[in-house]
C-alpha positions, -999 to 999 in steps of 0.1 A, spaced: 212 118 -131 210 154 -118 237 163 -93 224 166 -58 235 174 -22 234 147 5 229 152 42 224 127 70 198 136 96 206 127 132 172 134 148 136 138 136 135 176 142 167 181 123 154 160 94 123 181 91 143 213 93 166 202 66 138 194 42 119 226 51 149 246 41 148 232 6 115 225 -11 133 206 -38 147 181 -13 135 145 -6 139 121 23 160 91 16 153 58 34 163 26 17 162 42 -17 147 12 -34 122 33 -53 135 69 -51 170 61 -64 155 42 -94 133 71 -103 163 95 -100 182 73 -124 154 76 -150 149 113 -145 114 110 -130 126 124 -97 152 152 -97 158 163 -61 184 189 -54 191 174 -20 186 140 -3 181 140 35 191 105 47 168 94 75 179 58 77 198 62 110 170 80 129 158 62 160 126 49 143 135 13 138 115 -4 166 84 -25 166 65 -22 199 33 -36 214 8 -9 224 -10 -10 257 -42 -16 239 -28 -47 222 -19 -33 188 15 -26 173 36 5 168 60 2 138 88 27 133 92 42 98 128 30 94 120 -6 102 131 -26 72 106 -47 54 126 -78 62 125 -71 99 88 -63 98 80 -97 81 102 -116 106 89 -100 138 71 -126 159 43 -103 170 36 -93 134 35 -129 124 12 -138 153 -12 -109 154 -12 -98 117 0 -127 96 -14 -112 64 10 -83 69 40 -105 71 28 -125 41 23 -93 21 58 -80 28 73 -114 19 54 -113 -14 64 -78 -22 100 -80 -32 132 -100 -32 151 -106 0 178 -81 -9 152 -54 -14 133 -62 18 165 -58 37 169 -22 23 133 -10 19 117 8 49 81 9 61 79 47 56 94 45 21 71 16 11 41 37 18 54 64 -4 65 43 -34 51 55 -67 33 37 -95 52 14 -118 31 25 -148 54 25 -179 42 59 -190 50 74 -156 85 60 -156 93 70 -192 101 107 -193 97 107 -230 59 101 -226 32 124 -213 18 116 -179 -5 135 -156 13 123 -125 46 137 -137 34 167 -157 -2 177 -147 -23 184 -178 -1 165 -202 -25 135 -206 -28 99 -197 -17 77 -227 -24 45 -208 -61 50 -213 -57 43 -250 -24 25 -248 -10 -3 -226 -32 -7 -196 -34 -45 -190 -23 -41 -154 -41 -8 -147 -70 2 -125 -105 -11 -126 -117 8 -95 -115 45 -85 -97 56 -117 -105 88 -136 -101 103 -171 -68 117 -158 -50 86 -145 -56 48 -145 -23 38 -128 -23 14 -98 -5 17 -65 23 -10 -63 26 -17 -26 17 -51 -11 24 -40 25 0 -10 23 -28 -34 12 -26 -54 44 -22 -22 65 -53 -8 49 -73 -40 59 -63 -35 95 -71 2 99 -35 13 102 -27 49 112 3 68 97 22 90 122 43 119 109 63 150 121 62 185 106 78 218 116 46 225 135 47 192 155 35 157 152 3 145 134 -14 114 122 -38 103 95 -57 70 91 -43 50 61 -78 50 47 -74 88 42 -36 88 36 -39 82 -2 -59 108 -21 -86 98 -47 -70 102 -81 -97 126 -95 -83 153 -117 -51 158 -96 -32 125 -99 0 142 -91 -13 148 -55 -9 113 -41 -10 116 -3 -25 137 24 8 143 41 15 180 48 44 196 28 77 186 43 62 160 66 84 130 77 66 97 83 77 85 117 58 53 120 26 33 116 2 22 144 -20 -9 140 -49 -10 164 -58 -42 181 -78 -65 158 -85 -100 171 -98 -110 136 -64 -103 121 -49 -133 138 -66 -154 112 -57 -135 81 -41 -141 47 -25 -122 19 -28 -137 -16 -10 -122 -45 -16 -130 -82 13 -122 -104 26 -131 -139 55 -151 -126 63 -168 -94 95 -148 -87 96 -111 -77 69 -93 -96 42 -67 -90 7 -79 -85 -20 -81 -112 -44 -85 -83 -41 -91 -46 -62 -95 -14 -56 -91 23 -84 -108 41 -93 -117 77 -124 -137 87 -140 -147 120 -166 -174 116 -186 -188 145 -214 -213 143 -214 -210 105 -219 -173 105 -194 -145 96 -189 -124 127 -162 -101 115 -144 -96 82 -116 -73 68 -108 -71 32 -85 -49 11 -76 -52 -26 -43 -44 -43 -33 -36 -79 -69 -26 -88 -68 12 -80 -45 42 -75 -45 33 -38 -50 2 -17 -87 -5 -19 -106 -12 13 -135 -35 2 -161 -20 25 -191 -31 4 -179 -67 5 -174 -65 43 -210 -53 47 -223 -83 28 -202 -107 47 -208 -97 83 -238 -115 98 -242 -137 67 -237 -175 63 -201 -186 58 -207 -200 23 -192 -197 -11 -224 -180 -23 -220 -153 4 -183 -148 -6 -193 -145 -43 -220 -120 -34 -196 -100 -13 -171 -98 -42 -199 -89 -67 -210 -61 -44 -175 -46 -43 -169 -51 -80 -202 -35 -90 -183 -2 -92 -156 -16 -115 -150 3 -147 -124 -18 -166 -107 -6 -197 -107 -26 -230 -77 -48 -220 -79 -52 -182 -114 -66 -178 -99 -99 -168 -92 -84 -134 -129 -84 -125 -131 -122 -127 -96 -126 -112 -105 -105 -81 -139 -123 -77 -123 -157 -78 -96 -145 -55 -121 -133 -28 -140 -166 -30 -110 -188 -28 -92 -170 1 -124 -166 22 -132 -203 17 -97 -212 29 -100 -190 60 -134 -203 69 -122 -239 66 -93 -231 89 -117 -215 114 -138 -246 115 -109 -269 124 
């Protein structure tokens, strides 16, 4: 591991100034992803700016009825918070599905949003990778890609985003708040992750040196009846091969509102907007749910060894929406 300096920030303005003074610095939250990448040589910061003790560890109800979540709230505290569990249960379920208890107690909300892909070619510095070294190639396209993208990929990168939490936040129209040397800003999570295109090394729309300060969830009554379902290769801690955050409002046998986001299928959490359009106003039936899944997956472009994800996601959408509709009818 490369030697590095370490400084602890005591306020947001000071943290931003410390990073701005050194373009080769990184913010350190829980360290559950960054430190691993430093050990393998993928990340080589000259300085770590520890932001863990900044006063950004609160979860508050907004006047409109949403939630404001601080960037240093741990994943464990997020999943256990009563208002998260009551208003956005799929978010709590996603966090609980995302890691072991020990990791949840260290990992932070801000860091979770910025975690990087677990593609084996990205994490192996002996291999070419366009995310690490732009222009070096993407060996996953011809190599091991069983758990790689079927939506939104390009000839330059087919890796998937690993976060479970971000999938649920995407379904509920979360907004990311940040601070820069020029002042505060915000960006909808739908625009936070950049399309992979021909610049897969550019992953987010954050300005250079920006510090994530929190996430705001707008009020969403439909989210109170929501679910996160994760398919993985083993029941213990593992990354998803496919996941779904879904919320459904059914009245008189008709879908009045729906929110869907898919995980482990693209370089970013994938808002299933085409599926939502099919669902809203349609009969709450298995046929409708299948049609919604098919509408979203029409754009899928699987590789030779990950086509199973198309059927997996289709079945996942039908199963979870059926369960939510049955609960709504009780």
